C-alpha positions in Angstrom: -47.2 61.8 -14.0 -47.1 58.1 -13.1 -46.6 56.1 -16.4 -47.3 52.2 -16.4 -44.7 50.0 -18.3 -46.3 47.3 -19.6 -45.6 44.5 -22.0 -47.9 43.9 -25.2 -51.6 43.1 -24.3 -51.3 39.4 -24.9 -47.8 38.9 -23.1 -49.5 40.9 -20.3 -52.4 39.2 -20.0 -50.4 35.7 -19.7 -48.3 37.3 -17.0 -51.2 38.5 -14.8 -53.0 35.4 -15.1 -49.9 33.9 -13.9 -49.4 36.2 -11.3 -53.3 36.0 -10.3 -52.3 32.4 -9.4 -49.4 33.4 -7.4 -51.6 35.1 -5.1 -51.9 34.4 -1.5 -53.2 35.9 1.4 -50.1 35.0 3.3 -47.9 37.3 0.7 -45.3 37.7 3.3 -43.0 34.7 2.3 -39.6 34.1 1.6 -36.1 34.3 4.1 -33.2 36.3 3.4 -30.4 34.5 1.9 -28.0 34.4 -1.2 -30.1 32.5 -3.5 -33.8 32.1 -4.1 -36.0 31.1 -0.9 -38.3 28.1 -2.3 -41.2 30.7 -2.8 -42.0 29.4 -6.4 -44.9 27.3 -5.3 -48.5 28.8 -7.1 -51.5 29.1 -5.3 -55.1 30.3 -6.2 -56.3 33.3 -4.7 -58.4 36.6 -5.5 -57.1 38.8 -7.9 -55.8 42.2 -7.7 -56.9 44.2 -4.5 -59.0 47.1 -5.6 -59.1 49.4 -2.6 -55.5 49.1 -2.1 -54.6 49.5 -5.6 -56.6 53.0 -5.7 -54.9 54.2 -2.6 -51.4 52.9 -4.1 -52.3 54.9 -7.6 -53.1 58.2 -5.4 -49.9 58.0 -3.5 -47.8 57.3 -6.6 -49.4 60.3 -8.3 -48.4 62.6 -5.3 -45.0 61.1 -5.3 -44.4 61.9 -9.1 -44.8 65.7 -8.5 -41.4 67.7 -9.4 -43.1 71.0 -8.4 -42.2 70.9 -4.7 -41.5 74.0 -2.8 -38.8 74.3 -0.1 -39.9 72.8 3.2 -37.0 73.0 4.9 -35.5 75.3 7.9 -35.2 79.3 6.7 -33.4 80.5 9.9 -30.5 79.4 12.2 -27.2 80.3 13.2 -24.7 82.3 10.9 -21.7 80.1 9.8 -19.2 79.0 12.4 -15.7 79.4 10.6 -12.5 77.4 10.3 -13.9 73.8 10.8 -12.7 70.4 9.8 -15.1 67.4 9.3 -14.6 64.1 8.4 -16.9 62.0 6.4 -16.5 58.0 7.2 -17.9 56.1 4.3 -19.4 52.8 4.6 -18.2 52.2 0.9 -17.8 54.9 -1.8 -18.8 52.1 -4.2 -22.2 52.9 -2.7 -23.7 55.5 -5.0 -25.9 57.1 -2.2 -23.0 57.2 0.2 -20.7 58.7 -2.5 -23.7 61.2 -3.3 -24.3 62.4 0.0 -20.2 63.1 0.3 -20.3 64.9 -2.8 -23.1 67.2 -1.4 -20.9 67.6 1.9 -17.7 68.6 0.2 -19.9 71.1 -2.1 -21.8 72.9 1.0 -18.4 72.8 2.9 -16.9 74.8 0.3 -19.6 77.4 0.4 -19.6 77.6 4.3 -15.8 77.7 4.3 -14.9 74.3 5.8 -12.5 71.3 4.9 -13.8 67.9 4.5 -11.9 64.7 4.7 -13.6 61.3 3.1 -12.1 58.0 4.7 -13.5 55.0 2.7 -14.4 52.0 4.9 -14.3 49.6 1.9 -17.5 48.1 2.8 -16.1 45.5 5.5 -16.3 45.6 9.2 -12.6 45.9 9.8 -12.3 48.6 7.4 -15.0 50.6 8.4 -13.7 50.3 12.2 -10.0 51.4 11.0 -11.5 54.1 9.2 -13.5 55.2 12.1 -10.5 54.9 14.4 -8.7 57.4 12.1 -11.3 59.8 11.7 -11.5 59.9 15.8 -7.6 60.2 15.7 -7.6 63.3 13.6 -9.6 65.2 16.2 -12.0 66.9 13.6 -14.8 69.3 14.5 -17.3 66.7 13.3 -17.4 62.9 12.0 -20.2 61.8 9.6 -21.3 58.5 10.0 -21.7 57.5 6.2 -24.1 54.6 5.7 -23.0 52.2 8.4 -24.4 51.1 11.6 -22.8 53.1 14.3 -23.0 50.3 16.8 -20.4 48.4 14.7 -17.8 50.9 15.7 -19.1 51.5 19.2 -15.6 52.1 20.6 -14.8 54.9 18.3 -18.0 56.5 18.7 -17.6 56.5 22.5 -14.3 58.0 22.2 -15.6 60.7 19.9 -18.1 61.3 22.4 -15.7 61.6 24.9 -14.0 64.1 23.2 -16.8 66.3 22.2 -16.6 65.5 18.8 -20.3 65.5 17.3 -21.3 62.6 15.2 -24.3 62.9 12.3 -25.1 60.1 10.4 -26.4 59.7 7.1 -28.8 56.5 6.8 -27.1 55.5 10.0 -30.0 54.6 11.9 -33.6 54.0 10.7 -35.3 56.9 12.0 -34.2 60.8 11.0 -33.1 63.3 13.8 -31.3 63.1 17.0 -30.2 59.7 18.6 -29.3 58.9 21.9 -28.1 55.0 21.7 -26.4 55.6 19.9 -25.5 59.1 20.2 -26.0 61.0 17.1 -26.4 64.9 16.9 -29.0 63.9 14.4 -29.3 61.5 11.6 -30.1 62.7 7.8 -32.3 60.4 5.9 -35.6 60.0 4.3 -38.3 58.1 6.5 -37.5 54.8 5.4 -41.2 53.6 6.1 -42.3 56.3 3.6 -39.7 55.1 1.1 -40.8 51.4 1.7 -44.3 52.0 1.4 -44.1 54.1 -2.1 -41.8 51.7 -3.5 -44.4 48.9 -2.9 -47.4 51.1 -3.8 -45.4 51.8 -7.2 -45.4 47.9 -7.9 -48.8 47.6 -6.7 -49.9 50.6 -9.0 -47.9 49.3 -12.2 -49.1 45.9 -12.1 -52.6 46.7 -11.2 -52.5 45.0 -8.0 -51.0 41.6 -9.7 -47.3 40.9 -9.5 -44.7 38.5 -9.0 -41.9 40.4 -7.1 -38.2 39.7 -6.1 -36.7 41.9 -3.2 -33.1 42.8 -3.1 -31.5 43.6 0.3 -28.4 43.9 2.0 -29.4 42.3 5.6 -26.0 43.0 6.9 -27.2 46.8 7.1 -29.8 47.0 9.9 -31.3 49.9 8.0 -31.5 48.1 4.8 -32.9 45.1 6.2 -35.3 46.9 8.1 -36.4 48.7 4.6 -36.8 45.5 3.0 -39.0 43.9 5.9 -41.1 47.1 5.5 -41.7 46.8 1.6 -42.4 43.1 2.0 -45.2 44.2 4.5 -46.8 46.8 2.1 -46.6 44.4 -0.6 -48.5 42.0 1.6 -51.4 44.4 1.9 -52.3 43.6 -1.8 -53.6 39.8 -2.0 -52.4 39.7 -5.7 -48.9 40.4 -5.1 -46.7 37.6 -4.4 -43.3 38.1 -3.2 -41.3 35.1 -4.8 -38.0 35.7 -3.4 -35.6 37.8 -1.1 -32.5 37.9 -2.1 -29.5 39.0 0.3 -26.8 40.2 -1.6 -24.1 42.5 0.6 -23.8 45.7 -1.1 -20.0 45.4 -1.3 -20.6 41.9 -3.3 -23.0 43.3 -5.4 -21.1 43.4 -8.7 -19.8 39.6 -8.3 -22.9 38.2 -7.1 -25.9 40.0 -8.5 -25.5 38.6 -12.3 -25.8 35.0 -11.3 -28.2 35.5 -9.0 -30.5 37.5 -11.6 -29.7 34.6 -14.0 -30.6 31.8 -11.5 -34.0 33.8 -10.9 -34.7 34.1 -14.4 -34.6 30.4 -15.0 -36.6 29.7 -12.0 -39.5 32.2 -12.1 -39.4 33.0 -16.1 -42.8 34.8 -16.8 -43.9 34.8 -13.1 -41.4 37.5 -12.1 -42.9 40.9 -13.1 -41.5 43.3 -10.5 -38.4 43.8 -8.6 -37.7 46.1 -5.8 -33.9 46.8 -4.4 -32.9 48.5 -1.4 -30.3 50.4 -3.6 -30.3 51.3 -7.1 -26.8 49.9 -7.8 -28.1 46.0 -8.0 -29.9 46.9 -10.9 -26.7 48.5 -12.6 -25.1 44.9 -12.0 -28.3 43.0 -13.1 -28.5 44.6 -16.6 -25.8 42.3 -18.2 -27.9 39.0 -16.9 -31.2 40.5 -18.2 -29.4 41.2 -21.6 -27.8 37.8 -21.9 -31.3 36.2 -21.3 -33.0 38.3 -24.0 -34.9 40.4 -21.6 -35.7 43.8 -23.2 -34.7 46.7 -21.2 -37.8 48.1 -20.8 -39.2 45.2 -18.9 -40.5 43.2 -17.3 -39.6 42.7 -15.1 -40.2 46.5 -14.0 -37.4 47.3 -11.4 -37.7 50.2 -8.9 -34.8 51.2 -6.5 -36.1 51.9 -3.3 -33.5 54.4 -2.2 -30.5 56.4 -3.3 -31.2 57.5 -7.1 -27.6 58.0 -8.3 -27.0 59.5 -11.9 -26.5 55.9 -13.1 -30.1 54.9 -12.1 -31.4 57.9 -13.7 -29.7 57.1 -16.8 -31.0 53.8 -16.8 -34.5 54.7 -16.1 -34.2 57.6 -19.0 -32.7 55.1 -21.5 -35.2 52.3 -20.3 -32.5 49.9 -19.5 -33.4 47.2 -17.0 -34.8 50.0 -14.4 -38.3 51.7 -14.6 -38.2 53.7 -11.6 -36.4 54.9 -8.4 -37.1 56.6 -5.3 -34.0 58.9 -5.1 -32.8 60.6 -1.8 -31.8 64.2 -2.7 -28.5 63.3 -2.1 -26.9 67.0 -2.9 -29.5 68.3 -0.6 -28.6 66.0 2.2 -25.1 66.8 2.2 -25.8 70.5 2.6 -28.1 69.4 5.4 -25.4 67.5 7.0 -23.0 70.6 6.7 -25.9 72.9 8.1 -26.6 70.5 11.0 -22.9 70.6 12.1 -22.9 74.5 11.9 -25.9 74.1 14.6 -24.2 71.8 16.8 -21.1 74.2 16.7 -23.4 77.0 17.7 -24.7 74.9 20.7 -28.2 75.0 18.7 -30.8 71.9 18.3 -30.7 69.9 15.2 -33.2 71.4 12.5 -35.6 68.5 12.5 -35.9 68.8 8.7 -36.8 65.6 6.7 -36.6 65.7 3.0 -40.1 64.7 1.4 -40.1 61.3 -0.6 -40.3 61.2 -4.5 -40.4 58.9 -7.1 -38.6 59.4 -10.6 -39.2 57.7 -13.9 -38.8 58.5 -17.3 -42.0 60.2 -17.7 -41.0 63.0 -14.9 -37.4 63.3 -14.7 -37.0 65.1 -18.1 -33.8 64.0 -18.5 -32.2 64.7 -15.4 -29.5 62.7 -13.7 -30.3 63.5 -9.9 -33.3 64.5 -7.8 -32.3 67.9 -6.8 -34.9 69.9 -5.1 -35.2 73.8 -6.0 -34.8 76.4 -2.9 -32.4 74.7 -0.6 -29.2 76.2 -1.5 -30.5 79.8 -1.4 -32.0 78.9 2.2 -28.8 77.6 3.3 -26.9 80.5 2.0 -29.4 83.0 3.5 -28.8 81.1 7.0 -25.2 81.0 6.9 -24.8 84.4 5.4 -23.0 83.2 2.4 
């Protein structure tokens, strides 16, 4: 159900001609910083990438399917009763962190547990304080909600010593159990898959000719790794040029994104055809700058969020307001998975090993939905828990 979002033919012809001039064999350019990286020089090179483009189109078509059957666990321990878990959030202003917390609360009500959320406020000191408070509460389990466990190594070590299982949400790059840091499991889609499909969407949507801005938060290892992988995948297409990599910490997004977007629009003008951000929230903060510059909500630039897929992202996509697509995390499902993983830990059972598949949401396939919420998981987990 992939639908290209393209400007009028004359405008698009001019844009593609400009982007073709930007192509270079060394497409992995730019360095992470708070402003543009000096990657605005033009260079001649081949136009497009037919073989890479064909593979990207096929991958995008698969990822846009909505009829995905439940592929997670169908058996496991019955519900352990009377537990309290604490969700330590990197910052509740991060829609993905907040969405996963919402899913945890919802699942906890079903299984009969209590949940407390402690907001780290997006600062190292705040996250450490929140983690210290969580350990002091001596809960049955603690969720590492969207931050690097190594940043709270002392607190995590105390939790491990007290036998409190730690479960991460986007805490380390890979899904599943982790020994260093010591996590019972980490709940996330595979960052390699999310990065790859985000870049492939740009290659497919642009017919292999694009000038791209990448937005990341280099202070979060998971996010930085994701943006590096995106750049690597974009480099597979010789007709795609990364114009700039913008490093904007998520807690600073609301204040910094508008002025960075204004600067980029002034600098790159029609050469900027697509954007990819490691989190959808950047496009919420970018919208006023795009609007003030007279850019149409339907693009260009055509913007895709490589992660989260919160309701505001779906609203922007469905109304064609400065975002064309997202690779959404099934946040509610992941909250339910976190609760199920804790239940396995409490019952001395191994982690489930489940990882949610990737998906691309656009105005063409979301059917007005405000989240990506696959079917089947709630019934499956209720059956497992005996609820």
